[in-house]
SETOR-250134 format. One record per residue (C-alpha): residue number from 1; chain; x, y, z. Coordinates in nm, 2 decimals. Layout:
<sites>
(NUM,'A',(X,Y,Z))
...
</sites>
This chain:
<sites>
(1,'A',(-1.56,-2.43,2.09))
(2,'A',(-1.26,-2.47,1.86))
(3,'A',(-1.06,-2.79,1.83))
(4,'A',(-0.76,-2.61,1.98))
(5,'A',(-0.97,-2.50,2.28))
(6,'A',(-1.10,-2.86,2.32))
(7,'A',(-0.74,-2.98,2.31))
(8,'A',(-0.64,-2.74,2.58))
(9,'A',(-0.95,-2.84,2.79))
(10,'A',(-0.85,-3.21,2.77))
(11,'A',(-0.49,-3.12,2.87))
(12,'A',(-0.61,-2.93,3.18))
(13,'A',(-0.82,-3.23,3.29))
(14,'A',(-0.52,-3.46,3.26))
(15,'A',(-0.24,-3.24,3.38))
(16,'A',(-0.13,-3.31,3.74))
(17,'A',(-0.35,-3.62,3.79))
(18,'A',(-0.19,-3.93,3.95))
(19,'A',(-0.50,-4.13,3.86))
(20,'A',(-0.64,-4.16,3.51))
(21,'A',(-0.97,-4.05,3.37))
(22,'A',(-1.19,-4.31,3.21))
(23,'A',(-1.29,-4.27,2.85))
(24,'A',(-1.65,-4.30,2.95))
(25,'A',(-1.61,-4.01,3.20))
(26,'A',(-1.45,-3.79,2.94))
(27,'A',(-1.74,-3.86,2.70))
(28,'A',(-2.02,-3.85,2.96))
(29,'A',(-1.92,-3.62,3.25))
(30,'A',(-1.70,-3.39,3.05))
(31,'A',(-1.89,-3.38,2.72))
(32,'A',(-1.63,-3.48,2.47))
(33,'A',(-1.77,-3.63,2.15))
(34,'A',(-1.65,-3.98,2.09))
(35,'A',(-1.48,-3.91,1.75))
(36,'A',(-1.34,-3.57,1.87))
(37,'A',(-1.19,-3.74,2.18))
(38,'A',(-1.00,-3.99,1.96))
(39,'A',(-0.86,-3.71,1.75))
(40,'A',(-0.76,-3.50,2.05))
(41,'A',(-0.58,-3.80,2.21))
(42,'A',(-0.39,-3.86,1.88))
(43,'A',(-0.29,-3.49,1.85))
(44,'A',(-0.16,-3.48,2.21))
(45,'A',(0.05,-3.79,2.14))
(46,'A',(0.16,-3.73,1.78))
(47,'A',(0.18,-3.35,1.75))
(48,'A',(0.27,-3.24,2.10))
(49,'A',(0.47,-3.55,2.20))
(50,'A',(0.27,-3.58,2.52))
(51,'A',(0.34,-3.90,2.73))
(52,'A',(-0.03,-3.99,2.73))
(53,'A',(-0.11,-4.35,2.81))
(54,'A',(-0.41,-4.55,2.90))
(55,'A',(-0.35,-4.71,3.24))
(56,'A',(-0.62,-4.95,3.33))
(57,'A',(-0.48,-5.00,3.68))
(58,'A',(-0.51,-4.63,3.76))
(59,'A',(-0.84,-4.58,3.60))
(60,'A',(-0.78,-4.46,3.24))
(61,'A',(-0.59,-4.19,3.05))
(62,'A',(-0.31,-4.00,3.23))
(63,'A',(0.03,-3.85,3.17))
(64,'A',(0.31,-4.10,3.23))
(65,'A',(0.53,-3.88,3.45))
(66,'A',(0.63,-3.89,3.81))
(67,'A',(0.38,-3.62,3.92))
(68,'A',(0.13,-3.66,3.64))
(69,'A',(0.22,-3.33,3.49))
(70,'A',(0.32,-3.24,3.13))
(71,'A',(0.40,-2.89,3.00))
(72,'A',(0.27,-2.81,2.66))
(73,'A',(0.57,-2.72,2.44))
(74,'A',(0.63,-2.36,2.35))
(75,'A',(0.37,-2.09,2.40))
(76,'A',(0.00,-2.17,2.40))
(77,'A',(-0.24,-1.97,2.18))
(78,'A',(-0.58,-2.00,2.03))
(79,'A',(-0.60,-2.08,1.66))
(80,'A',(-0.63,-1.71,1.56))
(81,'A',(-0.34,-1.62,1.78))
(82,'A',(-0.12,-1.89,1.63))
(83,'A',(-0.20,-1.77,1.28))
(84,'A',(-0.12,-1.41,1.39))
(85,'A',(0.21,-1.52,1.54))
(86,'A',(0.32,-1.69,1.22))
(87,'A',(0.22,-1.39,1.02))
(88,'A',(0.41,-1.16,1.26))
(89,'A',(0.72,-1.37,1.24))
(90,'A',(0.70,-1.35,0.86))
(91,'A',(0.67,-0.97,0.88))
(92,'A',(0.96,-0.94,1.12))
(93,'A',(1.18,-1.16,0.91))
(94,'A',(1.12,-0.91,0.62))
(95,'A',(1.16,-0.61,0.84))
(96,'A',(1.48,-0.73,1.00))
(97,'A',(1.61,-1.05,0.84))
(98,'A',(1.75,-1.30,1.09))
(99,'A',(1.66,-1.09,1.40))
(100,'A',(1.44,-1.35,1.57))
(101,'A',(1.53,-1.67,1.38))
(102,'A',(1.74,-1.82,1.66))
(103,'A',(1.47,-1.75,1.92))
(104,'A',(1.16,-1.85,1.72))
(105,'A',(1.29,-2.14,1.51))
(106,'A',(1.21,-2.41,1.77))
(107,'A',(0.88,-2.26,1.84))
(108,'A',(0.80,-2.21,1.47))
(109,'A',(0.82,-2.59,1.41))
(110,'A',(0.57,-2.65,1.68))
(111,'A',(0.34,-2.37,1.57))
(112,'A',(0.34,-2.50,1.21))
(113,'A',(0.24,-2.85,1.33))
(114,'A',(-0.05,-2.70,1.53))
(115,'A',(-0.16,-2.48,1.24))
(116,'A',(-0.14,-2.78,1.01))
(117,'A',(-0.37,-2.97,1.23))
(118,'A',(-0.62,-2.68,1.19))
(119,'A',(-0.56,-2.65,0.81))
(120,'A',(-0.48,-2.29,0.85))
(121,'A',(-0.21,-2.27,0.59))
(122,'A',(0.10,-2.22,0.80))
(123,'A',(0.32,-2.23,0.49))
(124,'A',(0.13,-1.95,0.31))
(125,'A',(0.27,-1.66,0.51))
(126,'A',(0.48,-1.57,0.21))
(127,'A',(0.16,-1.45,0.04))
(128,'A',(0.17,-1.15,0.27))
(129,'A',(0.37,-0.88,0.11))
(130,'A',(0.56,-0.61,0.31))
(131,'A',(0.68,-0.33,0.09))
(132,'A',(0.95,-0.12,0.25))
(133,'A',(1.05,0.23,0.14))
(134,'A',(1.34,0.44,0.25))
(135,'A',(1.47,0.18,0.50))
(136,'A',(1.82,0.27,0.59))
(137,'A',(2.10,0.01,0.61))
(138,'A',(2.25,-0.07,0.95))
(139,'A',(2.52,-0.29,1.09))
(140,'A',(2.34,-0.61,1.20))
(141,'A',(2.59,-0.67,1.48))
(142,'A',(2.53,-0.32,1.62))
(143,'A',(2.16,-0.38,1.61))
(144,'A',(2.19,-0.70,1.80))
(145,'A',(2.41,-0.54,2.07))
(146,'A',(2.16,-0.25,2.10))
(147,'A',(1.86,-0.49,2.12))
(148,'A',(2.04,-0.70,2.38))
(149,'A',(2.12,-0.40,2.60))
(150,'A',(1.75,-0.29,2.59))
(151,'A',(1.64,-0.63,2.71))
(152,'A',(1.93,-0.69,2.96))
(153,'A',(1.91,-0.33,3.10))
(154,'A',(2.28,-0.25,3.04))
(155,'A',(2.44,0.08,2.94))
(156,'A',(2.61,0.13,2.60))
(157,'A',(2.90,0.35,2.49))
(158,'A',(2.84,0.45,2.13))
(159,'A',(3.00,0.66,1.86))
(160,'A',(2.71,0.84,1.70))
(161,'A',(2.68,1.04,1.38))
(162,'A',(2.46,1.34,1.38))
(163,'A',(2.33,1.41,1.03))
(164,'A',(2.20,1.75,1.11))
(165,'A',(2.54,1.88,1.22))
(166,'A',(2.74,1.64,1.01))
(167,'A',(2.96,1.54,1.31))
(168,'A',(3.02,1.24,1.53))
(169,'A',(3.06,1.21,1.91))
(170,'A',(3.09,0.96,2.18))
(171,'A',(2.80,0.90,2.42))
(172,'A',(2.72,0.69,2.72))
(173,'A',(2.36,0.60,2.72))
(174,'A',(2.11,0.39,2.91))
(175,'A',(1.88,0.22,2.65))
(176,'A',(1.51,0.22,2.74))
(177,'A',(1.32,0.09,2.43))
(178,'A',(1.34,0.02,2.06))
(179,'A',(1.09,0.16,1.81))
(180,'A',(1.04,0.06,1.45))
(181,'A',(0.91,0.37,1.27))
(182,'A',(0.87,0.43,0.90))
(183,'A',(1.08,0.13,0.81))
(184,'A',(1.37,0.23,1.04))
(185,'A',(1.48,0.15,1.39))
(186,'A',(1.52,0.41,1.67))
(187,'A',(1.65,0.38,2.02))
(188,'A',(1.50,0.57,2.31))
(189,'A',(1.77,0.62,2.57))
(190,'A',(1.89,0.83,2.86))
(191,'A',(2.20,1.02,2.75))
(192,'A',(2.44,1.06,3.05))
(193,'A',(2.62,1.35,2.88))
(194,'A',(2.31,1.55,2.81))
(195,'A',(2.13,1.42,3.13))
(196,'A',(1.81,1.38,2.94))
(197,'A',(1.62,1.13,2.72))
(198,'A',(1.71,1.13,2.36))
(199,'A',(1.62,0.94,2.04))
(200,'A',(1.90,0.78,1.84))
(201,'A',(1.87,0.64,1.49))
(202,'A',(2.02,0.29,1.50))
(203,'A',(2.19,0.31,1.16))
(204,'A',(2.37,0.63,1.28))
(205,'A',(2.55,0.43,1.55))
(206,'A',(2.90,0.39,1.40))
(207,'A',(3.04,0.18,1.69))
(208,'A',(2.89,0.03,2.00))
(209,'A',(3.03,-0.13,2.32))
(210,'A',(2.82,-0.29,2.59))
(211,'A',(2.90,-0.18,2.94))
(212,'A',(2.87,-0.38,3.27))
(213,'A',(2.70,-0.08,3.43))
(214,'A',(2.32,-0.12,3.48))
(215,'A',(2.11,0.11,3.27))
(216,'A',(1.94,0.40,3.44))
(217,'A',(1.57,0.34,3.46))
(218,'A',(1.33,0.60,3.31))
(219,'A',(0.96,0.57,3.38))
(220,'A',(0.74,0.47,3.08))
(221,'A',(0.52,0.78,3.15))
(222,'A',(0.83,1.00,3.13))
(223,'A',(0.94,0.85,2.80))
(224,'A',(0.59,0.90,2.65))
(225,'A',(0.57,1.25,2.78))
(226,'A',(0.92,1.35,2.66))
(227,'A',(0.94,1.15,2.34))
(228,'A',(0.59,1.04,2.24))
(229,'A',(0.36,1.34,2.29))
(230,'A',(0.48,1.56,2.00))
(231,'A',(0.45,1.49,1.63))
(232,'A',(0.65,1.20,1.47))
(233,'A',(0.99,1.09,1.57))
(234,'A',(1.11,1.42,1.72))
(235,'A',(1.07,1.44,2.09))
(236,'A',(0.98,1.72,2.33))
(237,'A',(0.67,1.85,2.48))
(238,'A',(0.44,2.00,2.22))
(239,'A',(0.48,2.37,2.19))
(240,'A',(0.23,2.45,1.90))
(241,'A',(-0.07,2.31,1.72))
(242,'A',(-0.06,2.28,1.34))
(243,'A',(-0.39,2.35,1.16))
(244,'A',(-0.40,2.19,0.82))
(245,'A',(-0.69,2.21,0.57))
(246,'A',(-0.70,1.94,0.29))
(247,'A',(-0.90,1.97,-0.03))
(248,'A',(-1.22,1.78,-0.06))
(249,'A',(-1.06,1.53,-0.29))
(250,'A',(-0.76,1.45,-0.07))
(251,'A',(-0.98,1.44,0.24))
(252,'A',(-1.12,1.11,0.12))
(253,'A',(-0.79,0.95,0.22))
(254,'A',(-0.67,1.18,0.51))
(255,'A',(-1.00,1.16,0.70))
(256,'A',(-0.92,0.79,0.76))
(257,'A',(-0.56,0.84,0.88))
(258,'A',(-0.43,0.88,1.23))
(259,'A',(-0.14,1.13,1.22))
(260,'A',(-0.12,1.17,1.60))
(261,'A',(-0.30,1.01,1.89))
(262,'A',(-0.43,1.35,2.01))
(263,'A',(-0.52,1.49,1.68))
(264,'A',(-0.85,1.68,1.63))
(265,'A',(-1.04,1.70,1.31))
(266,'A',(-1.36,1.82,1.15))
(267,'A',(-1.53,1.85,0.81))
(268,'A',(-1.58,2.20,0.67))
(269,'A',(-1.90,2.30,0.50))
(270,'A',(-1.74,2.31,0.16))
(271,'A',(-1.62,1.95,0.19))
(272,'A',(-1.27,2.02,0.29))
(273,'A',(-1.11,1.86,0.60))
(274,'A',(-0.94,2.03,0.89))
(275,'A',(-0.67,1.85,1.09))
(276,'A',(-0.51,1.98,1.41))
(277,'A',(-0.18,1.83,1.53))
(278,'A',(0.04,1.90,1.83))
(279,'A',(0.41,1.93,1.76))
(280,'A',(0.74,2.06,1.90))
(281,'A',(0.98,2.02,1.61))
(282,'A',(0.84,2.11,1.26))
(283,'A',(1.10,1.92,1.05))
(284,'A',(0.91,1.59,1.00))
(285,'A',(0.57,1.76,1.00))
(286,'A',(0.68,2.00,0.73))
(287,'A',(0.80,1.71,0.51))
(288,'A',(0.46,1.53,0.55))
(289,'A',(0.28,1.85,0.46))
(290,'A',(0.50,1.91,0.15))
(291,'A',(0.42,1.57,0.00))
(292,'A',(0.06,1.67,-0.04))
(293,'A',(0.15,1.97,-0.25))
(294,'A',(-0.15,2.17,-0.36))
(295,'A',(-0.39,1.95,-0.17))
(296,'A',(-0.32,2.10,0.17))
(297,'A',(-0.28,2.45,0.32))
(298,'A',(-0.12,2.54,0.65))
(299,'A',(-0.36,2.77,0.83))
(300,'A',(-0.16,2.81,1.15))
(301,'A',(0.07,2.88,1.31))
(302,'A',(0.22,3.15,1.10))
(303,'A',(0.58,3.03,1.15))
(304,'A',(0.50,2.68,1.01))
(305,'A',(0.30,2.84,0.72))
(306,'A',(0.60,3.05,0.63))
(307,'A',(0.84,2.75,0.65))
(308,'A',(0.62,2.54,0.42))
(309,'A',(0.57,2.84,0.18))
(310,'A',(0.95,2.89,0.15))
(311,'A',(1.01,2.52,0.08))
(312,'A',(0.74,2.51,-0.19))
(313,'A',(0.88,2.83,-0.36))
(314,'A',(1.23,2.68,-0.35))
(315,'A',(1.10,2.36,-0.51))
(316,'A',(0.91,2.55,-0.78))
(317,'A',(1.21,2.77,-0.86))
(318,'A',(1.40,2.46,-0.98))
(319,'A',(1.14,2.40,-1.25))
(320,'A',(1.12,2.76,-1.37))
(321,'A',(1.46,2.72,-1.53))
(322,'A',(1.30,2.46,-1.76))
(323,'A',(1.40,2.10,-1.84))
(324,'A',(1.71,2.11,-1.63))
(325,'A',(1.86,2.41,-1.80))
(326,'A',(2.13,2.58,-1.60))
(327,'A',(2.14,2.30,-1.34))
(328,'A',(2.43,2.12,-1.49))
(329,'A',(2.22,1.80,-1.53))
(330,'A',(2.22,1.61,-1.85))
(331,'A',(1.99,1.31,-1.92))
(332,'A',(2.18,0.99,-1.83))
(333,'A',(2.39,1.15,-1.55))
(334,'A',(2.45,0.91,-1.26))
</sites>
């Protein structure tokens, strides 16, 4: 049993007792080692600020409160969970600086004290590197309002920029949940204009106003079916299955990757790797296929195969002109 577990066990024995527990009983009946018990008592007093006293008149150790109770400060975790939480806070601070600081700062101090008692290196979270790529800037205040509406179950009125159509429009939405995907934040919400669930990129929200109206509730199963069953960030019920075949060389990496929770895969006799993925909107899937260049071939459906072929041919045509000739580009252009 870990020291942290032993500390919690001692706390449970003491919590709520109006009479004390003798040291001999803690060592004999409850099995605490003599030296361990001394350290646990010191930790409760010094690190957790517990009002632990030794009351000879009431029989031994007890919490010096009216009802004999004492609430351990902050959340209570095992040693591994505490270390994971500190690591998570560090990762979140890098993903979205300042997002949780106000909420976690008091808890962080206590966690660091507990971790220090376990010699787990609470101050070493900075050794974990989080490398972001293609994260898009957003208005921090907008993000906080959106996050607040998700948790408080309130509607929002937003001015939203649609990149695909290059236009903006006003929407009243009922936020359901936030998702962090590929270094960017997305909001799953019920759109009262479209009368359907939609996904909104948070950085495309140009203005936002919280409403006093309660958000319309959408069942989690409905959100998963409408927004989470197809490929990538694009929602909708899957309408097709992409069949991709990777070269034997690239298969060494792809075979260990999860592209979709319901993907199907198999090794081919010649060492190549086949991956089957359900999708509804091919835009994101096509981009992921294109980045593998000659290491992947779209076998089906024919429509997706043609789309990828056209994109590859368009990309190749830019290089047939040779070293930027005819493109108007000169080295050093910015």
